[in-house]
C-alpha positions in Angstrom: 0.0 0.0 0.0 2.1 2.9 -1.3 0.0 5.6 0.5 1.4 4.3 3.8 4.6 6.2 3.4 2.7 9.4 2.6 0.5 8.9 5.6 3.4 8.4 8.0 5.1 11.5 6.6 1.9 13.5 7.0 1.5 12.4 10.6 5.1 13.3 11.5 4.7 16.7 9.8 1.7 17.4 12.0 3.1 16.1 15.2 2.9 19.5 16.9 -0.5 20.4 15.4 -4.1 19.7 16.4 -4.9 16.1 15.6 -8.3 14.3 15.8 -8.7 10.6 15.4 -12.0 8.8 14.7 -12.4 5.0 14.9 -15.3 2.7 14.4 -17.2 1.0 17.3 -17.0 -2.8 16.6 -14.1 -5.1 17.5 -12.2 -4.0 14.4 -12.7 -0.4 15.2 -11.9 -0.6 18.9 -8.7 -2.6 18.2 -7.8 0.1 15.6 -8.2 2.6 18.4 -5.9 0.7 20.7 -3.2 0.5 17.9 -3.4 4.2 17.1 -3.4 5.3 20.7 -0.3 3.2 21.5 1.4 4.4 18.4 0.9 8.1 19.1 2.0 7.5 22.7 5.2 5.9 21.5 5.8 8.8 19.1 5.0 11.3 21.8 2.3 12.9 19.7 -0.8 14.3 21.3 -4.2 13.7 19.7 -7.9 13.7 20.6 -9.7 10.4 20.1 -13.4 9.8 19.4 -15.5 6.8 18.5 -17.9 7.2 15.5 -20.7 4.8 14.6 -20.5 5.7 10.9 -20.2 8.6 8.4 -23.5 9.6 6.8 -25.2 12.7 5.6 -26.2 13.6 9.1 -23.1 12.5 11.2 -20.7 14.2 8.8 -22.1 17.6 9.9 -20.7 16.9 13.4 -17.1 16.4 12.2 -15.1 19.5 12.9 -13.0 19.6 9.7 -12.1 23.3 10.1 -10.9 23.0 13.7 -8.0 20.4 13.2 -4.9 20.3 11.1 -5.1 16.5 10.7 -8.0 14.2 11.0 -7.5 10.4 10.9 -10.3 8.0 10.3 -9.6 4.4 11.3 -11.8 1.4 10.1 -14.2 3.8 8.3 -14.1 6.6 5.7 -13.1 5.0 2.4 -16.7 4.3 1.5 -17.7 7.8 2.4 -14.9 9.6 0.5 -17.5 11.5 -1.5 -19.1 12.9 1.7 -15.7 13.8 3.2 -14.5 15.5 -0.1 -17.8 17.3 -0.4 -17.6 18.7 3.2 -13.9 19.7 2.6 -15.0 21.5 -0.6 -17.8 23.3 1.3 -15.3 24.6 3.8 -12.8 25.5 1.0 -10.3 23.1 2.4 -9.5 21.0 -0.7 -5.8 20.8 -1.5 -4.9 23.0 1.5 -1.5 21.8 2.6 -2.3 22.7 6.2 -5.5 20.7 6.4 -5.0 17.0 6.0 -7.1 13.8 6.2 -5.7 10.3 6.6 -8.0 7.3 6.1 -6.9 3.9 7.3 -9.6 1.6 6.1 -10.4 -1.7 4.4 -13.9 -1.1 3.1 -14.4 -0.6 -0.7 -13.6 3.0 -1.5 -16.0 5.4 -3.2 -15.0 5.9 -6.8 -14.0 9.6 -6.9 -11.0 11.7 -7.7 -9.2 12.3 -4.4 -7.6 15.7 -3.6 -3.9 15.8 -2.5 -4.7 16.5 1.1 -6.8 13.4 1.6 -4.7 10.2 1.9 -6.7 7.0 1.5 -4.7 4.1 2.7 -6.8 1.1 1.5 -6.0 -2.4 0.3 -8.5 -2.2 -2.6 -6.2 0.4 -4.2 -3.7 -2.4 -4.7 -6.3 -5.1 -5.7 -6.1 -6.6 -2.2 -9.4 -7.9 -0.9 -10.2 -5.8 2.2 -13.1 -8.2 2.9 -11.0 -11.1 3.7 -7.2 -10.3 3.4 -6.9 -7.4 5.9 -9.1 -5.5 8.3 -9.2 -1.9 9.5 -7.0 -2.7 12.5 -4.6 -4.5 10.1 -4.2 -1.3 8.0 -3.6 0.7 11.1 -1.0 -1.9 12.3 0.9 -1.7 9.0 0.8 2.1 9.5 2.3 1.7 13.0 4.9 -0.8 11.6 5.8 1.6 8.9 6.4 4.2 11.6 8.7 1.8 13.5 9.3 -1.9 12.6 9.6 -2.6 16.4 5.9 -2.1 16.8 5.2 -5.7 15.9 3.8 -6.3 19.5 0.7 -4.4 18.2 0.0 -7.1 15.7 -2.1 -9.0 18.2 -4.7 -6.3 18.1 -4.9 -6.5 14.3 -5.4 -10.3 14.5 -8.2 -9.8 17.0 -9.7 -7.2 14.6 -9.6 -9.6 11.7 -11.2 -12.4 13.7 -13.9 -9.9 14.9 -14.6 -9.0 11.3 -14.9 -12.7 10.5 -12.0 -12.6 8.0 -11.2 -16.2 9.0 -14.4 -17.1 7.3 -12.9 -20.1 5.5 -11.2 -21.4 8.6 -8.0 -19.5 8.7 -6.5 -16.0 8.0 -5.1 -15.4 4.6 -3.3 -12.7 2.6 -1.9 -9.7 4.6 -3.7 -11.0 7.6 -1.4 -14.1 7.4 1.8 -12.0 7.6 0.3 -9.9 10.4 -0.5 -13.2 12.2 3.1 -14.2 11.8 4.2 -11.0 13.4 1.8 -11.6 16.3 3.2 -15.1 16.8 6.8 -13.9 16.4 6.2 -11.3 19.1 5.0 -14.1 21.5 1.5 -12.7 21.9 -0.6 -15.1 19.8 -0.7 -18.8 19.2 -2.2 -20.4 16.1 -3.0 -24.1 15.7 -5.3 -26.5 13.8 -8.7 -26.8 15.5 -12.4 -27.4 15.0 -14.6 -24.5 14.2 -17.1 -25.0 16.9 -17.7 -21.8 19.0 -17.0 -21.7 22.7 -13.8 -23.7 22.9 -12.8 -22.3 26.3 -16.2 -21.4 27.8 -18.8 -24.0 26.6 -19.0 -27.8 27.2 -18.4 -29.7 24.0 -22.0 -30.8 23.6 -23.1 -27.2 23.8 -20.6 -26.2 21.1 -22.0 -28.8 18.8 -25.6 -27.9 19.8 -25.2 -24.3 18.5 -23.5 -25.3 15.2 -26.0 -24.0 12.6 -24.2 -24.4 9.3 -25.9 -27.7 8.8 -29.2 -28.8 10.4 -28.8 -32.4 11.7 -30.7 -34.4 14.2 -28.3 -33.1 16.9 -29.6 -29.6 16.8 -31.1 -28.5 20.1 -30.9 -32.0 21.4 -28.5 -32.5 24.3 -29.1 -36.2 24.8 -28.5 -37.1 21.2 -25.3 -35.1 21.2 -24.1 -36.8 24.3 -25.0 -40.2 22.8 -23.2 -39.2 19.6 -20.0 -38.4 21.5 -20.3 -41.7 23.5 -20.6 -43.7 20.3 -17.5 -42.0 19.0 -15.7 -43.0 22.3 -16.8 -46.6 21.9 -15.9 -46.8 18.2 -12.4 -45.2 18.6 -11.6 -46.3 22.1 -11.6 -42.6 23.4 -12.7 -41.0 26.6 -14.1 -37.6 25.4 -16.2 -36.2 28.2 -19.2 -34.3 26.7 -19.2 -31.7 29.5 -15.5 -30.7 29.2 -14.3 -27.9 27.0 -13.1 -28.4 23.5 -9.8 -26.8 24.5 -9.1 -29.8 26.7 -9.1 -32.3 23.9 -6.0 -33.6 22.2 -5.3 -33.0 18.5 -6.3 -36.6 17.6 -9.5 -36.4 19.7 -10.5 -33.2 17.8 -9.6 -34.8 14.5 -11.8 -37.9 15.1 -14.7 -35.9 16.6 -14.6 -33.5 13.5 -14.4 -36.4 11.0 -17.4 -38.2 12.6 -19.3 -34.9 12.7 -18.5 -34.3 9.1 -19.8 -37.8 8.2 -23.1 -37.0 10.0 -23.4 -33.6 8.2 -22.8 -35.3 4.9 -26.2 -37.1 5.2 -28.1 -33.8 5.6 -26.6 -31.6 2.9 -27.4 -31.4 -0.9 -24.8 -33.5 -2.8 -23.1 -30.4 -4.4 -22.6 -28.9 -0.9 -20.7 -31.7 0.6 -17.3 -30.7 -0.7 -17.5 -27.4 1.3 -18.1 -29.1 4.6 -14.5 -29.4 5.7 -14.2 -25.6 5.4 -16.9 -25.1 8.0 -15.8 -27.8 10.4 -12.0 -27.7 10.3 -9.8 -24.6 10.5 -7.4 -22.8 12.9 -7.8 -21.3 16.3 -6.1 -18.1 17.4 -5.5 -17.4 21.1 -3.8 -14.8 23.2 -0.9 -16.7 24.7 -0.8 -14.7 28.0 -4.5 -15.0 28.8 -5.8 -17.8 31.1 -7.3 -20.9 29.6 -11.0 -21.5 30.1 -11.8 -17.8 30.2 -13.6 -15.8 27.5 -10.4 -13.8 26.9 -8.1 -16.6 25.6 -9.7 -17.5 22.2 -10.0 -14.5 19.9 -13.5 -15.3 18.7 -14.7 -15.4 22.3 -12.8 -12.2 23.1 -14.6 -10.5 20.2 -17.9 -11.6 21.7 -16.8 -9.9 25.0 -16.2 -6.7 23.1 -19.5 -6.9 21.3 -21.2 -7.5 24.7 -20.1 -3.9 25.5 -20.0 -2.0 22.2 -23.5 -3.2 21.1 -24.8 -1.4 24.1 -22.7 1.7 23.5 -20.1 0.9 26.1 -16.8 1.5 24.3 -14.7 2.4 27.4 -14.7 -1.1 29.0 -13.3 -3.1 26.0 -10.8 -0.3 25.4 -9.5 -0.4 29.0 -9.3 -4.2 29.0 -7.4 -4.4 25.7 -5.0 -1.8 27.1 -4.3 -4.0 30.1 -6.6 -2.6 32.8 -7.7 -5.8 34.5 -9.2 -4.5 37.7 -12.7 -3.2 37.7 -13.0 -3.2 33.9 -12.1 -6.9 33.7 -15.0 -7.7 36.0 -17.3 -5.2 34.3 -16.6 -6.9 30.9 -17.5 -10.3 32.3 -20.7 -8.8 33.8 -21.5 -7.2 30.4 -20.9 -10.6 28.7 -23.4 -12.4 31.0 -26.0 -9.7 30.5 -25.4 -9.9 26.7 -26.0 -13.6 26.8 -29.2 -13.2 28.7 -30.4 -10.6 26.3 -29.6 -12.8 23.3 -31.5 -15.7 24.8 -34.5 -13.5 25.6 -34.5 -12.0 22.2 -34.3 -15.4 20.4 -37.2 -16.6 22.6 -39.1 -13.5 21.5 -38.6 -14.4 17.9 -39.8 -18.0 18.5 -42.9 -16.9 20.3 -44.0 -13.7 18.6 -42.6 -13.4 15.1 -43.7 -14.9 11.9 -40.9 -16.2 9.5 -42.1 -15.1 6.1 -40.8 -17.4 3.3 -40.0 -16.1 -0.2 -38.6 -18.0 -3.1 -34.9 -17.1 -2.5 -34.8 -15.9 1.1 -36.8 -15.4 4.3 -37.4 -12.5 6.6 -39.0 -11.5 9.8 -40.0 -8.1 11.3 -39.4 -6.9 14.9 -41.4 -4.1 16.4 -39.6 -0.9 17.6 -38.0 -1.5 21.0 -38.8 -5.3 21.2 -35.1 -6.2 21.1 -32.7 -4.3 23.4 -29.4 -3.1 22.0 -27.9 -3.2 18.6 -28.1 -7.0 18.4 -30.7 -7.8 15.8 -28.1 -9.1 13.4 -26.7 -11.5 15.9 -30.3 -12.7 16.7 -30.9 -13.2 12.9 -27.9 -15.5 12.8 -29.0 -17.4 15.9 -32.5 -17.8 14.4 -31.2 -20.7 12.3 -31.7 -22.8 15.5 -35.5 -22.3 15.1 -37.2 -25.0 13.1 -39.4 -22.6 11.1 -36.3 -21.0 9.7 -35.0 -22.7 6.5 -31.3 -23.2 6.9 -30.8 -23.4 3.2 -31.9 -19.8 2.6 -30.5 -16.4 3.7 -32.5 -14.6 6.4 -33.3 -10.9 6.7 -34.3 -9.2 10.0 -36.2 -5.9 9.7 -36.1 -4.0 12.9 -38.7 -1.1 13.1 -37.3 2.3 13.8 -39.0 5.7 14.3 -38.3 6.6 10.7 -37.8 3.4 8.8 -36.1 0.0 9.3 -32.8 -1.3 10.3 -32.1 -4.4 8.2 -29.7 -7.2 9.1 -28.9 -10.1 6.8 -27.3 -13.4 7.6 -26.7 -16.8 6.1 -24.7 -19.9 7.2 -21.1 -20.0 6.0 -21.8 -23.3 4.2 -24.7 -21.7 2.2 -22.5 -18.8 1.3 -19.7 -21.1 0.0 -22.0 -23.6 -1.8 -24.3 -21.1 -3.5 -21.8 -18.2 -3.8 -24.3 -15.9 -2.3 -23.3 -12.2 -1.8 -25.8 -10.7 0.6 -23.8 -7.4 0.6 -24.4 -6.8 -3.1 -28.1 -7.6 -2.7 -28.7 -5.4 0.4 -26.7 -2.5 -1.1 -28.7 -2.7 -4.4 -32.2 -3.1 -2.7 -31.6 -0.4 -0.1 -30.4 2.2 -2.6 -33.5 1.5 -4.7 -35.7 2.6 -1.9 -33.6 5.6 -0.8 -31.6 3.9 1.9 -28.0 2.6 2.2 -26.4 -0.6 3.2 -23.5 -3.0 2.7 -21.1 -5.3 4.5 -19.9 -8.9 4.0 -21.1 -11.6 1.7 -22.7 -13.6 4.5 -23.4 -10.8 7.1 -24.5 -7.2 6.3 -27.0 -4.5 7.1 -28.9 -1.5 5.8 -31.1 1.4 6.8 -34.3 1.8 4.7 -37.2 4.2 4.8 -39.8 1.6 3.8 -40.0 -2.2 3.4 -42.4 -3.2 0.6 -40.4 -2.3 -2.4 -37.2 -3.3 -0.6 -38.4 -6.9 -0.4 -39.3 -6.8 -4.1 -35.8 -5.5 -5.1 -34.2 -8.1 -2.8 -36.1 -10.9 -4.6 -34.9 -9.5 -8.0 -31.3 -9.3 -6.9 -31.0 -12.7 -5.2 
């Protein structure tokens, strides 16, 4: 990314000036914040930091472009280059050498001519897929490493950001994420090893991890006794002693390999024939863990750590994960665990609400449900949409869209199982972006998980049907 050198030079040039840094609010955005805070601290550069949910036609009015000599956007900004440029033009700041913007992002950039005083550091500029090869924290990490190669101890945050953005979708990190992972391993902060892709390796019993696997609907789903019997049969067949109530992290490599192979064989009986070749990608993969965190805690495995961050940020608490990531393990550590427990209860309550009160409406190529304003607490409707695949009325071979009612429209969240995304090459981000724009809204995201805001739903559903 050639713009990295320009960005570093611009930062150093402004080291004595007024600097404002915005970062996004998810795991990728919060880890971006940690990297940039630590970088500027090491460079002895002062800056003001703020979190930003997103850049839109309303929120951009609150960005004080005229008041700062340098504004940095981390994990956002590239897709809104047109808005940023427009506001700079309105304030007569285009090409002003004393007013600079640095964007450190991985989202697809808006297709516009960029003025000289806006530096867009983005992998897509070099034909690198920012959806799976590097995240926002990864771009900020490369920025920090360009400032000083000794900053490789910050790589661990970029790996967490990539996992939080589900860039290990196919089981492992690839591309630039791979080289960043190597830095994190080299620095002694992260361990990477072959593993099963069940969630909850350090915090859930094995039978529960299998229970909540929703990529394939087998006779094991939501059935504890069948899962325990399935594990006991594996023990008998292979002369093993896997205890269903122990954690996956306690199993040996061979025990995991055998358990995964037997589970794959079971799944094979439930999937369409042309889907079977994709099964290994959703069952086997790699695990990434923070080497210095205790085992059997939600802070060891990076997927589970990301859930802890979501348990705070989804309810607009950004301080707690920020403090924990930076090493404050006193009251904030306990606060994060408390937030996690409350988050789990809210997810369980919300899923039960969907089961009891919501109709799953089936269309030819997708399904959707609607949620009344305020029925689900927090910004979790997308997570609940993904969890809804554990409901029998939900067709696990179709994408699902959740429409959450707002005061002035709808928040839409779309999800589909990874296996469905691989086998049918579904791109929900393209579909939701197209349909939302058609009705005067906006949206985007990843192929298997994305979102949008729309003013009305009827035509949106029609356009979705056309696109999918």
